[in-house]
N, C-alpha and C positions, 0 to 999 in steps of 0.2 A: 824191131831192133832200132829202126831210125827214131821213133819216138824216145826210147830209152836213152839214146845217145844225145838227142836235143835236151833232154830233161837233166840227165846226169852232168853233162859237160856245162851247162849253165848253173846248176845248183853247186857243183864242185868249185867252179870259179869264184862264185860268191862266197861260198864257206871259208875259202883262205883268204878272204878279205879284199878280193879285187873289186874295184867300182863296178856298177852295174853296166854301165856303157861298155867298158871294156870286156866284162863277163859276155856281153851279147856279141861282141865281135869274136872271142873265143869260141863261144857256142856255134857261131857261122863257120868259123874255120873247121871245127870239128865235124860239122856236117858236111862240109866240101871234101874233107879227107874221106869221110865214109862213103860219099857218092863219087869218089875218085874223079874229082873235078876241080882240085885246087888250083886257083889262078889268082895271083895277088892283084892283077889288073882288074879282073871281075870284082873283087873285094872292094878296091878303091872306088870303082866306077859306082857301085851300089851304095857305098857310103856317101859320095857327093850327091847322088841322085836323090838319097833319102831325105835331104835337107833342102833340096831344090823344089820347093813347092810353094805357089802362090798362096794357098789358103793357110800355110803354116806362118805366114807373115803376121797373121793375127796375134799369134803367141806374144812376141815381144811388145806389140803395142798395147795389148790389154794388160801385160805386166807393167808397163810404163804408165798406163793409166791408174792402175792401182797404187803404185808408188807416189804418184803426183796427188791422188785423192787423199791419201794418209797424211802426206806432208803438207798439203796446201789447205787444210782445214775443212775439207768436205765431210770426212768421217765424223769430226767433232761436231759439226752442226747437225748432222743427222742424229747423232746420239741426243743432243740438246733437244731436238724436235720430238724424239720418242719420249724423252724424259718429261717434257711439258704435257704430252698427250696421257700417258699412263704411268708415270712415275709415282703419283699419289696412291694408286691402288695397293693393297696389301700384297707384298711380293713383287711390287711394281718395278723394281730394278731388274728382275728376271725377265718380265715382260718387255722391258726397255731393251734389253739384250737381244731377245728374239726379233723384236720389230726392227731394231737397228741392223741386226744381221741380215734380214730379208731385203732390206732396203740396199745395203752395201753390197749385197751379192749381185745386185742388178748394177754394180758400178765397177767392181774389180775382176770377178771371175776367178779370184784366187782365195782358197780357203786359209792359207797360211798368213797372207796379208790381212785379211779380215780378223784372224785370230789374234795377230799382233796388235792391231789397232784396238779391238774390243778389250783385250786383256789390259791394256795400258790406261784405257779410259774408264773402264767399269768395274774391273775386279777389286781394286781399292776401295771403291764407293760401296760395292756390295759387302764387303768384309766390314767396313765402318758401320754400315747400318745394321750388322748382326747376323748376316746370312752365313751359313756354314761355308768355310773357305773352300773346302774340297768340292761341294756341290756347285758352288758359284763357278769355280774354274770348269767343272765338267759341262755346265750349261754353256759357257762361252764357247768351250771347244766343239760341242755338238752343234751349236748354232752356226758356227763359222763354216761347217761343211756344206751349208746350203749354198755357198758360192759356186761350186762346180756344177750345181744343177740348174740354177736360175741363169738365163743369159744375161750378159755374155759370159760363156763358160769356156775356159781353156781346155778342160777335159773333153768337151763336145767337139772343139776344133781337132784335137789330136785324133779322137775317135772317128771322126768324120773322114779325115785324111787316111787313116790306117785301114778303114772299113769301106771306104768309097761310098760314103753315105752323105746326104744332103745336110750341111751344116746348119743352114737356115732353118730347115724342118726340125732338127734336133733342138735348136735354140727355142722355137716355138713349143715344141712338146715338152720342154723341160719347165715351163712357167708353173702350171698347176701342181705337177709333183713336188716342186721346190716349196711352194706355199704349203702343201700337205705336210711336208716334212716339219716346217715351222709350226703348224697347227699341232702336231703330236708334241713337240717340245713344249708349247703353250699349256696343254693339258697335263702333261707330266709335271711341269713346274707347279702348276696349281695344285696338284695333288700333293707334291712334296713339301711345298712352302706353306701350306694352309695353317700349319701348326706352329709355325716358327714365330717367335716374339722378335719383331724387328721394329726399327725406327722408321716410320713412314713419312717421306717428305710432305710438306703441305700441298694442296691442290693449287695448280697454277690458274690464275684468272684468265678469262678468255682473251684479254688483251696480251697477256704474256704468252699464250699459245700461239697467237696471231703472229707476235714478233718472231718466235722461234720458227714458225713455219716460213715466214718471209725470209729469214736468214738462210733457211735450208732450201729454198725453192729453187736456186740454180743448181744445187746437188741432186735434187728430186727430179729435176727435168731431164738429167742425162739419161737414165734408163728408158724413159719415154721415147727419146730420140733413136736410141739403138733398136728398140723393139718395133716401133712404127716403121722405122727406116727399113728394117728387114721384112716386115709384113707386107709392106706395099711395094717392095722391090726397088727401093730408092738406092741401096747400096748392098754389096756383098758383105758377108761376115768379116773378110779382111778389111774392107773399107770402113765397116763400122768400127773396127777396132782402132783405125786412124782417128776416125772422127771422135771416138771417145777420148782418146789420148790428147788430142788437140783441144777439145772441149774442156778437159779437166785442167790443161795447162793454162788456158785463156781464163778460166774462172779463178783459178789460184793466183794468177799473177796480176790479172787487170781488174778483177771484180772484188775478191776477198783481199787480195794484196798480201798474202801471207808467204809468197815465194818471190825471192829475188833473183837476179842473174846468177849470184855466187851460189845459190841453193840448188841450181838446176843441175850442174855438173855431177854432184854425188848421186842424184836421182838417176841420171841417165846412165852412170857407171854401174849403179847397183842393179838396175833393170836389165842392162846389158850383160852382166855376169850370170844372173839368173836365166836369162833367155838362152845364153850360150850352153849352159847345163842341160836345159831341155832340149835344144836342137840337136846336140850331140848324141843325147839319147835316142832321139827320133831317128837320127841318121844311122846309128848302130843297130837299131831295131829293124830298120828296113832291109839291112843285109840278111838278118834272120828271117825276116818275112818272106823275102825273095826265095831264099833256100827251102823255107817251109813249103813254099808252093812247087818249087822244082822236085822236092822230096815226096811230094804228095801226101804230106801229113794229114791235112783236112780229110782226105778221102779215108785214110786209115782210121781216124777219130770217128768219122761217120759210121764206118763199119762196127766199131766198138759200141757206139751209142745207138745203133740201128733199133733195138727194142724199144727205145723212148722216142723215136721219131713220130710214131703215130699218137703220142700223148705230149702235145706242146707244153702243157702246163707242168707236167711231171719232169720234162726235158728242161724247162726254164728253172724249175726248182733245183735240179741237180747242178746246172750251170751256176745258179747263185750260190749254192754251197761251195762249189769249187772256187769261185771269185772271193769268197769270204776267207777261204783258207789261204789262198795266195796273197790277199791283201793284208794278212797279219805279218807277211814278211816282206813284202815289196811296197814301194810307194805307188802313188796313183798312176803317174806317167809309165813307168816300166810295166805295170799290169796291164794297161791298155795297149801298149805296143806289143806286148808279148801274146797276150790272149786273143785279141782281136782278129788277127789273119787266121788263127787256128779255129775260133768258134764261129765266125761269121757264115762259112759254107755250112756248118752243122745247122745254124739257125735258119738259113735260107732253105736247106733240105726238108726242114720240119714245117716250113710254111709260115714261120714267125716274121712279123714285120720287123725290118731292121731298125726303123725308127723307135719302135717300142722296146726292142731289145737294147738299143743304144741308151735310151733313157734309164732303164734299169741297171745296166752295166755300169754307168757312170754313178748312179746313186750308190750302188754297192761299193764302187772303188772310193767314192767319197766317205763312206762310213768307214772304209779301211783305214782312212787317215786318222781316226781315233781308235783303231784297235790295237792294243799292245801286242808285241813288244815294240814295233818300230813306231807307229802312230805320229807321223810328222807334225800334225797339229797339236797332239799332246806335248810334244817337245816345245812347240812354239809358245803354248800357254804357260807351260812349266818355266821356261826361260824368262818370258817377259814378266809374268807374274810372281816370279821368285818363290815358287812352290814345287814340292817334290813331285816326281813322276808318279809315285805310288798314290799320293793324294789325288792328283787329277785323274788317275785311272779309276780309283774308287768312285770319285764324284761323277765320272761320265757314263757309268754302267747303266743307270736307269734311263738316261736319255738315248743311249745307243740301242737299248732294247726297244724303245719306242720308235725309233727310226726303222730298225729291222723289221718291226711289225708292219709299218706302213708299206715298206719295200715288198714283203711277202704278200700283203692285201693286193698290191698291183700285180703280182705273179698270179694270183687266184682270179682277179677281176681286171683283165687288161683295158676295159672301157674306162677305167680311172685315168688311164694315160691317154689312150686313142681318142675318145670323144672330145675332150677339151682340146687336144692337139689338132684334131681336124678343123676345129672352129678357128684356131689361131692361125692355121694355114692360110 
């Protein structure tokens, strides 16, 4: 009965158009009434405590770093460097997209920010070269979702806080799976684009490649600073976010000199607005998370899934399917905040490593960003690229299937995640 009230109060509020954060609060109130413990003071206290978290400070700083990266010329130089390296190959602009997306993922941690930057920079070039417009937009969308998997990842920060899991270990464990997602896109693009008749740019000389690499060096150094700083314990994930934002700001203003004082205020406002939305979602979800614990929902779910606890792979497969279904209707952040406190006790009861589960959870949620009908990244690509949602959805399908294939391969073979993760630890 408690599970039914939780689900139907949340879905009912969302169905009548109430924003997700307020739907979470309504769900919390419904649970409190059901448990006969309604108290506005408890509600307010949990709402405030939900956002009162030092690790969550990483979210606004990583968002600010992404805003500065796109406005300060770092994204453009990364694309130019990728173009110089592989732009001359048949279908080279697609490989440039994937290569640039992987590098930018290690800078921003935001799929939407990367999608907007890549759509503005590369979609017109791909269409002009003769590539199918829908397929090009689909590739850009699917490449952009690598950002929440490769550190620094805002998704890992939120999951780590919600599930009480080491964010640094999640960051390290996400590196190889993120690269594997990029490799799956590379193979899929090669298969789809091999018969296209497109205009191929001339091969760049070694001198031109070195110039492009020199111009992009400052941008390429940033992910190395973050990863090595975390691996060797120089700073925490929250401090890494501050380092990334300050570094991006310094390079954009004093090295590349593409940002002036008048440009900074709009960037700060934009990142503050986005951060406020995310933080309010987190705060509202923590109310529901507390009530989920009080109502003992995880124990009830464990009882329902009891037959699967002896088969971790089958349990993971079932959980992944559940997340796929939820991801078609919810954005990444609410999916993490809603499901993590419910599923984490189940995962631990089955003896599944929380780091391994966290990586697959975030990969699944990231792919959810390109699954219709919601598909936040699909909307971003459609808006920036001035292309219809139907076209982007059609173009993204083969790449989405490739990424789901990689995810389920990790379900069958956990060593694909855990062996390299332990090395990076």
